[in-house]
Backbone bond lengths (Angstrom), bond angles and torsions (degrees), N, CA, C in turn:
res aa  C-N    CA-C-N  psi(-1)  N-CA   C-N-CA  omega(-1)  CA-C   N-CA-C  phi
1 M - - - 1.484 - - 1.510 111.86 -
2 S 1.296 119.57 136.33 1.425 123.57 176.80 1.572 108.44 -92.21
3 Q 1.388 115.20 140.95 1.366 120.22 -178.68 1.489 109.76 -140.42
4 S 1.357 118.60 131.83 1.467 123.01 175.13 1.486 108.40 -153.29
5 A 1.320 113.08 170.93 1.472 121.61 179.20 1.537 109.10 -77.66
6 A 1.353 117.36 137.16 1.456 120.87 177.44 1.547 110.62 -67.02
7 E 1.293 114.76 137.38 1.437 120.52 175.29 1.530 111.21 -97.28
8 I 1.318 114.56 101.75 1.501 120.32 177.30 1.553 106.37 -74.44
9 V 1.337 114.63 122.06 1.390 120.24 177.04 1.469 118.41 -90.49
10 R 1.318 115.01 -37.32 1.477 121.94 -176.95 1.490 110.19 -159.67
11 E 1.343 115.45 150.17 1.439 122.90 171.17 1.506 111.32 -118.87
12 Y 1.288 116.24 136.76 1.528 123.51 174.12 1.516 107.49 -112.93
13 G 1.277 113.02 142.82 1.519 117.61 -177.74 1.500 115.20 93.73
14 P 1.315 118.29 -171.51 1.513 128.18 -2.67 1.468 111.88 -55.39
15 F 1.371 115.59 149.69 1.486 120.32 -178.92 1.501 107.32 -98.51
16 P 1.345 118.67 141.83 1.440 123.23 -178.20 1.625 108.32 -58.02
17 G 1.348 114.68 136.26 1.444 121.68 179.59 1.540 113.27 67.38
18 V 1.251 121.63 10.79 1.502 122.77 177.08 1.506 111.13 -105.53
19 D 1.345 115.55 117.18 1.460 121.00 -178.71 1.600 108.44 -94.75
20 Q 1.344 114.86 -28.97 1.467 117.24 -175.98 1.558 108.80 -145.77
21 V 1.313 115.09 137.16 1.445 118.19 173.38 1.597 106.48 -106.56
22 H 1.268 115.68 122.95 1.387 122.92 -174.32 1.613 110.09 -105.24
23 G 1.270 117.62 -114.86 1.524 114.83 174.56 1.414 117.43 -67.65
24 V 1.359 114.73 159.80 1.519 123.08 -176.70 1.497 107.74 -136.16
25 T 1.287 120.64 137.95 1.425 123.92 169.86 1.534 112.92 -142.90
26 Y 1.273 120.62 172.87 1.402 124.96 -178.14 1.590 110.79 -139.08
27 D 1.329 120.29 123.76 1.425 120.74 177.30 1.488 118.83 -98.81
28 G 1.309 117.53 20.33 1.399 123.99 179.46 1.540 115.67 95.65
29 Q 1.359 113.45 -18.16 1.440 119.74 178.28 1.589 111.87 -128.91
30 H 1.359 110.72 -45.41 1.463 119.46 -174.08 1.545 109.93 -114.34
31 V 1.327 117.78 154.09 1.403 128.22 168.04 1.504 108.43 -94.40
32 W 1.285 117.67 126.86 1.470 121.05 173.35 1.557 109.86 -109.98
33 F 1.336 113.46 139.69 1.491 114.68 171.65 1.478 109.25 -141.83
34 A 1.427 110.59 148.86 1.390 118.72 -179.87 1.586 110.06 -87.29
35 A 1.356 111.74 134.04 1.420 120.78 -176.22 1.537 116.61 -127.99
36 G 1.309 112.54 37.75 1.536 120.38 176.16 1.510 112.51 91.52
37 D 1.389 115.22 -68.27 1.460 115.99 -175.91 1.604 111.55 -116.53
38 R 1.281 114.06 12.20 1.488 119.67 -176.36 1.563 108.29 -160.50
39 L 1.342 110.82 159.32 1.441 121.82 167.82 1.534 108.57 -109.03
40 N 1.415 114.40 127.29 1.391 115.55 -178.57 1.560 109.95 -112.39
41 A 1.309 119.43 148.09 1.432 124.70 -179.10 1.525 107.68 -119.49
42 F 1.400 119.00 131.36 1.410 122.61 175.06 1.480 112.94 -130.93
43 D 1.257 114.25 157.79 1.549 121.72 177.26 1.464 108.83 -80.97
44 P 1.424 119.94 116.67 1.406 117.34 179.02 1.526 119.17 -67.80
45 A 1.407 113.56 -12.73 1.411 117.46 178.52 1.491 113.69 -79.36
46 T 1.405 117.31 -30.70 1.407 124.45 -175.72 1.582 113.28 -113.35
47 G 1.322 111.05 -25.91 1.482 115.12 -172.53 1.543 113.00 84.54
48 K 1.318 119.65 -0.64 1.454 124.41 -177.68 1.452 110.37 -74.53
49 T 1.400 118.16 130.61 1.381 122.91 173.10 1.584 109.77 -72.73
50 L 1.361 113.16 130.64 1.454 116.18 -174.53 1.506 112.20 -105.37
51 R 1.302 122.57 -33.70 1.343 122.65 -178.18 1.493 113.01 -164.45
52 S 1.355 118.73 167.26 1.461 118.99 176.91 1.508 108.56 -139.68
53 I 1.318 118.61 154.47 1.484 124.86 174.64 1.517 103.90 -122.79
54 D 1.444 113.37 130.31 1.395 120.83 175.49 1.550 108.92 -75.23
55 V 1.236 120.16 106.91 1.459 121.23 177.23 1.574 105.20 -161.94
56 A 1.331 114.10 150.65 1.480 117.53 177.81 1.505 108.57 -65.40
57 A 1.299 115.83 130.26 1.457 121.80 -166.76 1.553 109.30 -154.21
58 N 1.431 114.46 75.82 1.471 115.10 -171.16 1.552 108.57 -119.49
59 A 1.356 115.54 20.51 1.540 117.69 175.81 1.534 107.56 -157.11
60 G 1.370 111.55 -143.04 1.496 117.41 -173.81 1.508 114.91 -65.17
61 T 1.355 115.97 155.62 1.426 127.99 178.18 1.523 111.30 -133.63
62 A 1.318 117.65 141.59 1.452 121.66 -179.14 1.561 108.62 -138.32
63 F 1.380 116.11 166.91 1.473 123.34 175.41 1.521 106.93 -141.56
64 D 1.350 114.60 134.73 1.428 122.19 -175.08 1.505 113.40 -103.79
65 G 1.341 117.76 3.29 1.374 119.42 -172.34 1.564 113.54 108.54
66 R 1.341 113.51 -25.89 1.456 120.41 178.91 1.509 115.14 -131.32
67 H 1.443 112.68 -37.58 1.444 118.36 -171.98 1.500 109.46 -125.29
68 L 1.283 119.29 153.51 1.401 127.85 168.54 1.532 108.16 -89.57
69 Y 1.437 113.36 144.72 1.486 118.01 172.91 1.503 103.64 -119.71
70 Q 1.269 118.44 141.52 1.529 122.61 -176.37 1.492 110.94 -139.21
71 L 1.323 116.07 119.94 1.488 119.83 172.77 1.556 106.95 -69.44
72 A 1.446 109.20 136.31 1.503 113.16 177.93 1.544 101.58 -149.84
73 G 1.306 114.45 98.55 1.423 119.39 -178.88 1.554 113.65 66.10
74 D 1.320 115.65 -124.18 1.416 119.65 -176.37 1.563 113.83 -91.57
75 R 1.411 117.50 14.45 1.392 120.31 -175.72 1.465 111.54 -139.65
76 I 1.365 121.51 164.31 1.394 128.85 178.40 1.532 106.13 -115.87
77 Q 1.248 120.40 120.68 1.467 122.79 179.61 1.533 113.13 -98.40
78 K 1.341 117.65 133.71 1.455 124.10 173.45 1.550 107.54 -91.09
79 V 1.266 118.06 118.40 1.425 122.04 -173.95 1.486 114.54 -117.70
80 D 1.342 117.73 131.66 1.478 121.24 174.16 1.548 106.18 -74.30
81 P 1.315 118.98 119.86 1.504 119.21 -178.23 1.543 113.71 -71.63
82 K 1.330 118.22 -18.05 1.429 127.27 -178.00 1.494 109.81 -77.67
83 T 1.318 115.65 -44.30 1.500 120.69 -172.99 1.550 110.97 -109.29
84 G 1.290 118.58 -20.75 1.414 122.23 -175.53 1.551 115.02 77.43
85 R 1.385 113.23 10.00 1.461 115.85 179.38 1.581 112.78 -81.75
86 V 1.240 116.55 142.48 1.442 123.37 179.21 1.538 104.51 -85.43
87 L 1.361 114.12 114.07 1.535 120.01 -170.69 1.559 110.19 -86.87
88 A 1.438 114.26 -33.89 1.421 118.92 -177.17 1.478 108.64 -161.28
89 T 1.313 115.80 163.95 1.551 123.49 171.51 1.469 109.31 -132.95
90 V 1.408 114.07 149.57 1.470 116.97 167.46 1.478 106.72 -136.28
91 P 1.342 117.69 155.87 1.463 117.38 -176.95 1.577 113.62 -66.62
92 A 1.406 113.67 137.80 1.451 119.67 175.88 1.565 110.53 -73.91
93 P 1.300 118.98 133.37 1.503 118.43 -170.86 1.586 110.61 -67.16
94 G 1.303 121.83 -18.22 1.478 120.93 -179.07 1.553 110.51 -93.40
95 G 1.358 116.58 -2.94 1.439 114.47 -178.68 1.505 117.67 71.02
96 G 1.220 115.84 21.06 1.525 116.72 -174.11 1.481 114.87 112.95
97 N 1.390 118.99 -8.88 1.442 123.75 179.05 1.553 108.21 -98.97
98 D 1.281 122.65 17.85 1.377 126.76 -171.04 1.594 106.46 -86.53
99 S 1.363 112.41 156.64 1.547 114.89 -174.84 1.538 105.48 -133.11
100 G 1.408 116.34 -81.43 1.405 121.53 -174.02 1.502 114.66 -80.42
101 L 1.328 116.08 157.02 1.533 119.51 -179.19 1.563 107.93 -152.53
102 T 1.319 114.82 132.56 1.445 119.49 173.46 1.521 108.95 -142.84
103 W 1.376 115.12 169.75 1.422 122.15 171.40 1.508 106.72 -114.16
104 G 1.404 113.75 134.08 1.432 115.84 179.30 1.508 110.88 -163.06
105 E 1.329 115.93 132.04 1.444 120.44 -178.46 1.515 114.76 56.73
106 G 1.374 118.07 41.01 1.393 124.29 176.99 1.515 116.87 74.53
107 T 1.407 116.39 11.92 1.407 118.32 -175.45 1.502 108.99 -139.37
108 L 1.324 120.71 169.17 1.409 121.17 175.90 1.544 108.24 -100.50
109 W 1.309 117.75 144.73 1.469 125.26 176.16 1.594 106.41 -120.42
110 V 1.310 110.17 129.93 1.445 121.87 -174.46 1.429 115.86 -119.43
111 G 1.279 119.68 118.36 1.556 118.58 176.17 1.597 106.06 -85.21
112 Q 1.249 106.67 153.71 1.525 118.56 -178.87 1.501 110.24 -135.53
113 Y 1.376 114.92 120.08 1.423 117.86 -169.07 1.554 114.72 -82.94
114 R 1.337 115.10 -40.17 1.465 121.65 -177.35 1.519 116.34 -60.11
115 D 1.452 110.97 -50.86 1.441 117.94 -179.91 1.566 114.79 -95.92
116 R 1.357 111.70 4.07 1.498 119.06 177.41 1.521 112.56 54.61
117 K 1.340 115.64 61.03 1.472 119.15 -175.43 1.505 104.97 -136.89
118 I 1.389 112.22 162.88 1.428 127.10 162.95 1.523 110.81 -119.10
119 Y 1.325 117.10 132.92 1.417 123.01 179.34 1.533 108.05 -115.67
120 Q 1.360 115.21 133.73 1.439 116.72 162.47 1.490 108.11 -98.59
121 I 1.350 115.93 132.33 1.435 117.70 -174.63 1.527 114.38 -130.44
122 D 1.217 122.37 164.94 1.456 129.95 177.94 1.506 104.13 -81.61
123 P 1.355 122.30 120.27 1.376 122.84 -173.11 1.577 113.11 -74.09
124 E 1.300 115.09 -14.06 1.528 118.38 -178.49 1.535 110.43 -94.61
125 T 1.301 116.39 -25.49 1.525 118.14 -175.62 1.582 111.37 -122.53
126 G 1.321 116.67 -21.02 1.521 117.49 -175.17 1.502 113.65 85.30
127 A 1.379 116.43 1.48 1.445 118.72 -178.59 1.460 110.55 -63.29
128 I 1.343 118.96 137.83 1.515 124.79 -179.26 1.565 104.53 -75.69
129 L 1.245 118.10 130.57 1.487 123.02 176.22 1.506 110.77 -106.91
130 R 1.372 116.94 -29.94 1.431 117.30 -176.19 1.601 105.56 -159.96
131 T 1.312 114.93 147.58 1.481 124.61 179.95 1.537 107.39 -128.82
132 I 1.344 111.25 127.45 1.495 118.06 178.29 1.506 106.52 -118.97
133 E 1.305 116.99 131.70 1.424 125.29 -179.95 1.561 112.97 -86.46
134 S 1.304 115.47 138.40 1.533 117.42 172.61 1.527 108.58 -129.04
135 N 1.348 113.90 166.79 1.456 117.98 -177.89 1.527 110.02 -107.58
136 R 1.333 114.51 14.15 1.478 120.37 -177.99 1.562 107.41 -140.50
137 F 1.331 115.99 160.91 1.446 120.05 175.78 1.568 106.72 -66.29
138 V 1.308 118.37 129.41 1.447 123.01 -177.88 1.497 107.48 -95.63
139 T 1.318 115.77 116.83 1.458 123.29 -174.10 1.570 115.66 -111.46
140 G 1.286 118.61 -0.95 1.393 124.89 175.15 1.468 115.70 179.41
141 V 1.338 119.16 149.72 1.473 119.08 -175.40 1.517 107.94 -139.25
142 T 1.404 118.35 149.18 1.376 121.94 175.88 1.536 111.39 -155.57
143 W 1.322 115.21 156.24 1.447 121.73 177.88 1.565 105.81 -114.86
144 V 1.353 117.00 142.19 1.374 122.18 173.78 1.565 112.01 -158.63
145 D 1.297 120.07 121.53 1.474 126.18 -177.34 1.510 110.26 52.68
146 G 1.357 116.61 40.84 1.434 117.35 175.34 1.472 113.28 83.37
147 E 1.363 120.56 3.24 1.400 121.78 -177.68 1.563 109.40 -109.90
148 L 1.373 113.82 138.50 1.444 118.81 178.76 1.513 108.74 -99.39
149 W 1.282 121.44 123.17 1.500 128.31 -178.98 1.512 106.78 -120.10
150 H 1.362 116.99 145.83 1.516 118.87 170.88 1.602 106.67 -140.84
151 G 1.314 109.95 154.27 1.506 115.71 175.32 1.536 108.14 -97.73
152 T 1.294 114.25 153.29 1.474 125.40 174.96 1.500 112.54 -124.78
153 W 1.296 114.63 156.18 1.492 123.69 177.39 1.434 109.95 -154.85
154 E 1.316 122.23 115.95 1.424 125.43 171.49 1.514 107.96 -147.33
155 G 1.369 117.80 132.08 1.396 118.91 -175.21 1.556 111.40 65.57
156 D 1.328 112.64 -127.19 1.469 117.89 178.37 1.597 108.77 -112.76
157 Q 1.323 115.71 21.77 1.537 115.26 -177.22 1.459 108.10 -127.51
158 S 1.346 116.59 133.94 1.525 124.14 174.78 1.428 106.48 -132.24
159 D 1.381 112.65 154.71 1.446 120.24 168.61 1.483 113.32 -149.60
160 L 1.294 121.43 175.06 1.447 131.14 178.40 1.531 103.90 -113.64
161 R 1.369 111.63 130.81 1.449 116.62 -179.09 1.508 115.86 -128.08
162 R 1.333 117.14 133.21 1.423 118.86 173.24 1.527 108.01 -97.79
163 I 1.234 116.75 127.02 1.454 121.43 -171.83 1.640 108.73 -125.33
164 D 1.291 110.70 157.28 1.450 120.32 171.55 1.558 106.33 -74.99
165 P 1.354 116.56 119.19 1.409 118.62 -174.77 1.501 114.67 -68.93
166 R 1.330 119.76 -12.20 1.390 124.60 -177.02 1.479 109.99 -94.35
167 T 1.298 120.75 -36.83 1.428 125.55 -174.87 1.518 115.89 -111.19
168 G 1.315 114.90 -23.59 1.480 119.42 -174.99 1.513 112.06 83.97
169 E 1.289 120.12 4.12 1.491 121.32 177.59 1.539 107.67 -64.22
170 V 1.398 113.15 136.57 1.382 120.00 176.66 1.535 109.58 -79.37
171 L 1.280 119.08 122.24 1.470 122.99 178.78 1.468 116.00 -98.87
172 E 1.467 112.25 -26.77 1.523 113.12 -179.10 1.589 104.11 -158.56
173 R 1.335 111.20 148.72 1.424 119.16 179.80 1.522 114.08 -133.84
174 L 1.276 117.83 128.29 1.469 121.82 171.57 1.487 110.11 -109.93
175 E 1.349 120.31 112.61 1.431 127.75 -174.48 1.485 109.62 -82.13
176 M 1.263 115.18 124.44 1.524 122.24 173.24 1.545 106.51 -77.04
177 P 1.321 115.97 158.49 1.441 120.44 174.82 1.521 109.65 -64.97
178 R 1.401 115.78 142.69 1.453 117.31 -178.06 1.485 113.56 -57.47
179 G 1.367 114.34 136.25 1.443 118.77 -177.37 1.486 117.01 92.01
180 V 1.422 116.63 -10.41 1.471 123.68 -179.96 1.497 105.09 -96.12
181 A 1.343 116.60 113.27 1.528 122.02 178.29 1.480 113.84 -80.87
182 V 1.284 115.24 154.87 1.458 123.20 169.31 1.538 106.89 -123.22
183 T 1.414 115.72 114.24 1.486 125.44 -174.77 1.434 111.11 -123.23
184 G 1.337 119.74 25.44 1.439 122.94 177.53 1.560 104.85 166.43
185 L 1.300 113.45 146.42 1.486 115.93 -178.56 1.547 112.96 -146.76
186 E 1.314 119.72 135.60 1.389 125.27 177.48 1.514 111.70 -152.23
187 S 1.308 117.02 142.89 1.481 122.18 174.85 1.484 110.60 -87.15
188 D 1.319 119.03 150.03 1.473 122.72 169.64 1.502 113.79 -83.98
189 G 1.358 113.91 4.98 1.522 121.63 -176.05 1.499 112.03 86.21
190 G 1.292 118.31 1.03 1.495 123.31 -174.48 1.499 108.89 -133.57
191 D 1.361 117.03 -122.26 1.443 117.99 -170.45 1.549 112.97 -112.75
192 L 1.372 113.50 24.76 1.500 117.66 177.35 1.502 112.60 -134.18
193 F 1.363 114.93 145.76 1.450 120.19 171.53 1.531 109.79 -111.25
194 F 1.360 116.29 139.36 1.381 121.23 174.73 1.607 106.74 -92.75
195 C 1.310 118.95 128.72 1.489 120.37 -175.83 1.513 109.03 -125.53
196 G 1.359 116.84 125.12 1.426 119.64 171.84 1.449 111.31 -68.89
197 G 1.347 115.90 146.74 1.511 121.87 -176.31 1.487 117.46 -110.56
198 G 1.272 118.37 21.50 1.471 121.20 172.79 1.560 110.08 58.24
199 S 1.298 114.48 -133.01 1.527 119.61 -174.84 1.508 115.31 -74.04
200 S 1.298 115.65 -4.72 1.518 119.73 171.73 1.527 110.06 -67.38
201 G 1.341 115.85 -23.70 1.425 122.16 -177.27 1.564 113.08 70.42
202 K 1.336 112.64 22.43 1.442 117.91 -176.80 1.546 113.00 -116.93
203 V 1.339 117.76 158.85 1.444 124.19 168.21 1.535 107.17 -115.26
204 R 1.258 118.22 133.20 1.431 120.03 -179.50 1.549 111.93 -118.17
205 T 1.330 120.08 148.87 1.386 120.70 168.70 1.525 110.16 -104.10
206 V 1.386 116.98 139.01 1.423 127.97 177.30 1.425 111.36 -121.42
207 R 1.355 121.16 132.47 1.371 122.84 -179.48 1.566 113.35 -72.05
208 R 1.379 115.72 133.48 1.372 119.86 173.82 1.560 110.37 -81.62
209 P 1.330 117.78 137.01 1.462 115.46 175.89 1.588 111.63 -61.52
210 K 1.314 109.59 144.78 1.467 113.97 -177.32 1.546 110.92 -59.49
211 R 1.348 112.28 144.67 1.415 121.73 175.95 1.443 112.11 -56.82
212 G 1.346 121.17 128.64 1.451 122.73 174.61 1.591 107.54 96.07
213 S 1.323 115.49 -9.58 1.520 114.05 174.06 1.424 118.57 -71.44
214 V 1.322 113.82 -15.23 1.524 119.28 175.89 1.552 109.44 -131.61
215 T 1.311 115.78 159.30 1.465 117.66 -179.86 1.506 111.10 -94.81
216 G 1.294 119.23 164.29 1.403 125.43 178.25 1.513 112.81 63.53
217 S 1.305 117.93 59.88 1.453 119.37 -174.81 1.492 113.23 -69.57
218 G 1.391 117.25 -22.90 1.382 119.64 -176.25 1.520 116.20 77.47
219 S 1.364 114.16 3.01 1.398 116.15 -179.17 1.490 115.19 -71.98
220 E 1.366 117.51 -11.83 1.388 122.39 -179.93 1.499 113.88 -84.18
221 I 1.331 116.54 -3.55 1.452 124.93 -178.80 1.474 112.27 -76.65
222 P 1.296 125.60 116.83 1.427 124.04 174.05 1.492 113.09 -59.79
223 V 1.328 119.81 136.50 1.429 119.52 177.38 1.476 111.88 -95.46
224 D 1.349 119.90 -59.64 1.419 121.59 -178.36 1.525 102.40 -156.96
225 S 1.390 119.75 99.81 1.390 121.00 -175.20 1.595 110.93 -81.48
226 T 1.317 116.49 -4.49 1.460 120.73 -177.24 1.539 109.35 -80.97
227 R 1.254 119.08 -15.73 1.516 118.80 -176.76 1.510 106.63 -119.21
228 K 1.338 116.48 151.79 1.408 125.15 178.01 1.437 110.22 -111.99
229 R 1.331 121.57 147.13 1.431 123.89 -179.26 1.473 111.07 -72.16
230 T 1.347 118.95 147.51 1.436 121.82 170.18 1.437 111.65 -59.77
231 S 1.332 119.63 128.76 1.518 121.66 -169.85 1.484 111.48 -59.87
232 S 1.319 120.94 -29.85 1.445 119.81 174.94 1.433 116.92 -90.53
233 S 1.338 120.58 8.70 1.439 123.82 -177.89 1.528 109.17 -62.00
234 K 1.332 114.88 149.70 1.469 118.02 173.72 1.553 112.13 -71.31
235 K 1.283 116.61 165.23 1.523 120.30 -167.65 1.484 110.70 -57.92
236 N 1.272 122.19 -40.65 1.467 122.00 -171.22 1.530 111.80 -86.66
237 N 1.297 114.54 -5.46 1.525 117.71 177.36 1.521 110.00 -97.27
């Protein structure tokens, strides 16, 4: 396993009126983050908040190329980002103990903090397709270049972990500075991760190690060949 200190590239916020940053996602232009009773979008070039959607948003957030998905208690909401309407809901696998959320390989991946698991689920029914065990609270998940990463947070220590999506083996760790929380995770499809900062009210970017800098990337592992990606999905979804 490779282990190194996380390189924090930039901090956004604190944002006005935001007490907590929960889930984080990226639509190719804007960063969205869950702030309890709304989803906020900001420009990652300037940090300026551009719009908000009034919707329950107390945990992970994802984007499939067309729609936003938002954890809200014991359900996952499918949201039209243009109108803010909730189009559908499916059960959350953790029954309200869910945290991170991302879109990858045509399915949703849900982090669960209490039981320290990651679930792959059917986005239309909520049926659990796969369960991955972790030894830490899972606070965010993302896919990029065929790699599955997740955030952790316990006590005053957080890190970002690249894991084998079949076995859950930790392949790489990026340690955050002590006291810096990770409460949501998403890739920009390139060399940066967006990380929710919990009660700091911030979103941080962390540099992803260059591809090929470590061995055993896990990118050769098939995730779910029965589903195809939405053609307009961003690279890491």
